[in-house]
Residue, then its C-alpha position, 0 to 999 in steps of 0.5 A: m898323778n904328776t906326769e911332768k918330766e925332768n928337763p934332761a939338761f938339768i940331770d948333770a947340771s952344775d950348781e952354777s948352771l942351775v942358778i943361772a937358769c933360775l935367775g931366768g925364771d926357770r922353776q924346773a931348775f930350782g926344782k932340781i936344786v931342791t931335789r939335790y939338797q932337800r935331804m941335806l937341809c931336812s936332815v940338818a933341820y931334824s938333827s936340831l929340831g927333833s920334829l920331822s914336820a918342823s924340820e921339813e917346814v923349816a927346810q921349805e922356808a929356807f928354799v923359798e927364801a933362797w928363791k927370793k934372794l937368789g939374785s944376791l948370791r955372788e958365787p953360784e958355785k958355793l950354793k950348798s954352803w949358801l943354802c945351809g947358812i939360810l937354813r941355820f938362820k931359820i933353825s935359830h929363829r924357830r928354836r927361839k920361838d919354840a923355846r918353851q915347848p918340848v921339841f918332841e912334841a912338835e908332831g901335833s894333832e895336825e900331823l895326825v890329821n894329815m897322816e889319816a888323810e893319806g890313808e892311815g887309820v887313827d891307830e896307825s897315825a898314833m903309832r907313827a907319832e909315838e915312833q917319832a917321839l921315841l926316835w928323837k928321845a934316842l937321838e937327843r942324847v947324842p951331841e949335835t956334832y955327832r947327830e948330824p952325820l948320823v941322821l944324814y948317813y941313813r938318809e943318804h943311803q948309808s953313804i959316807e961319801h955323801v955325808a962328807y960332801e954334804l957337811d964339808l968334812s973328810e971321809d975319815a972325820v965322818k967315819q969317826r963321828l959316826s962311830r962315836g955317835r953309834k956308841m952313844l946310842q942305846e943298843r936296844m934303839m939302834s935298829f929302830v932309829e935306822d928304820s925310822l930314819v930311812r922311812s922319813t926321807p923327803g921325796r917328790v911331794f916335798t919338792l912339789g910343795v917348795l915349788a908351789a910355795l915359790p913367789a911368781l916372779a923370778p929372782p932379779a938377775k941384775a943383783a947376781t953380779g958374781a954370775a957371768v950371765a948377769a954381767k952380759l944381760g946387764s950390758l945388753a939391757k943397757w944399750s938396747s934400753v938407750i937405743a930404744f929410748v931415743g928411737t921412741f922419742s925420735g918420732l915424738i921430737s919430729s912430731v913437735f917440729a911438725l906441729r910448729a910448722s903446721l901452726d905457721q901454715s894455718r891461716t884461720e882459727r879453725e885450722r889452728l884448732n884442728v892442728i892442736r886437736t890432732v896433736v892432742g889426739f896422737l898424744a892421747v893414743a900414745a899415753a893410752y898405749v903406754g899406760g895400757g902397756y905398763l898396766l899389763l906388765w904390772l898384771a903379769s908381775q902379779s900373776y906368773e901363771s897368767s903372764g902369757y895372756y897379758a903378753a898376748g894382750m900387749q901384742l894386740l894393744t900394739v896392733g891396735a895403736t898402730l892401726a889407730c895412728c895410721g888411721m888418724t894420720y890418713r884422716m888428718f891429711k884428708y880433713s885438713r885439705q877439706l878444711r883449707e878449701e872451706e876456709r878459703l871460701a868462708h874467710p877469703e880475707c885470711f888468704l889475701d897475701e900473695r904467699d897464700a895463693k894456690t899458685a904461689k911460687g913460695r909454696e914449694f921448692k923443686s930443684r931444676w937438676k933432675l936425675f932420670g927425670v926426677p927432681l933431686v930435691h922437692v919440698r912443699f912448705a905450705a899446707a896441702e890444698e885440694g888437688d895437690k899431689p904428693v911431693f916426689g923427688w930424690i930427696a922429698a919433704g912435705e905432708q905426703a912425701y915420696g923420696l927415691l933416697f930420702a923423705w921427711g914429713g907426715f906420711v913418707v915412703a923412701p929408702v931412708c925416711v922420717g915421719i909420723v908414719s914412715v915406710g922404707l929401708l931405714s925408717v924413723g917415726t911415730i910408727g916406723f916400718g922398715v928393714l930397720g924400723i925405729g920409732m914409738i912403735a917400730w916394725g922391721v927386720v931389726a926394730f928399736g922402739s918403745s914397742a918393736v915387732g920384727w925379726n930381731t927386736f929391741s924395745a923399752l916396753s914390748s918386743l915381738g921377735g921372729d928370732t930374738a926379742i929384748s925388752g924392758g918389759f915383755a919379750v916374746a920370740r921363737d929362739a931367744a928372749i930377754g925381758k921382765v916377762a919373757f917367752a922363747a926357747k931360751a928365755n933370760t939365760e946366758a944362751a939367750a944373751e949369746l943368740a941376741r948378738l950382744g957383741a954386735l949391739e955393743a959395737s954398733y949402738v953409737g952409730v945407731l944413735g948418731l944416725i937417729a940424731v942426724l935423720v931427725l934433728v937435721p931435716v926437722t930443723f931445716y923444714a921448721k925454720a923454712v916454713r916459718k920464714r915463708f909462712g910465719k906471721k910477718s912482723g910489724 
């Protein structure tokens, strides 16, 4: 027994509201549309085809086609007329296909088997089939202009008002057509026709059949240019995707400059190979992560029922990639120091230059000016050696850098920081942890990235938000989510767009993009040039 309850929000919902909900993937809303218009579509189909099974089959096909093409409906308030247009096209196609077959013979042996399976005996099933054949023999003598109102009248609980609404006619016109239609029916068939039509009305089973036949994915909202929600979701997706894209590659841009600086700092073949292997390792993790994410997204698109499991798998993949990058960063620092010490012993000839001495003044810069005993600027240009302490200052840069204002490097901690792994109030990195986190994988109260985890999250691939989540792929949140695969109290709806603070995002995206550009490009350019000047290969 089906115990599913109808969503109270849909009881008196307008056609436009139901269409918007359907564009967000709400199948229950489409069920309400089917319930609202199934009698009309089945009745119109029956008045043309003369077969109950054929009419319900064509009506179901029309509803399924409507679900697939719902995104093309530019005026949701005209849903009824749009559905009728789809139905009449299906009817025309069906009539051409069955042109050589008697219409009233459409109720074949397959229907007798179905009736028997539902509890009717063979004799009763045969009687019902004969009734339907006789019914159509009586109705087919009436022109379709009068037959449609007549069929609808008895299927709409003998309501002239409903018939007028369904056929877009005045009540007077309906009364006239009904009157003429009745006169055309033979008197001895009238009571039989009325009773048969009442008993043939589609019900809950028809609605469930349509919903079971729907494709897994929701209609694409972006095609619904006439609906208000489409414009809002399109604008929101546009700017969040741009920021997410820039945030995703900001950490990679920083890594490229760091690679160049690391190669300039290397003095032996083993050190250079170690740098290359490290970079390849990071790129492999990133490629595996992004590839795995898009695979999960594709699998979710193929199986609507299992999409929740794939969304959970995406979050596990995000955590795994975060731990992998952090672990590789820690190993990189530890091993590079050990390797430098080994190479000094194995190849002392590679470190004869004064600039390569552990005590060389050019290894780092520390400003004379201090504030509360902390240097205003502290930058290490040389590769870290065993025994080196992390760089520390109001502005700090190096392999491991801690800044009271700003830090740039490998592993960095500061209110504003840029690095491979960055931790701060505003952090940009391959992995960024912050109040505002930006990066390939961003963690923060507000997070932008290829994947984002936090309170309000924006991403290209996966967003997990405590409040809202916006993504080009998976979007999971408590209150509002917008994405190809979205889970939240409000998912892919106009209400979700409002909760996602579209106006605030549109007003701030330029500032966010500019901030990312300044934080990444300025320090990495300065640092890479300074390292090359001090430790790059000498000409001549």
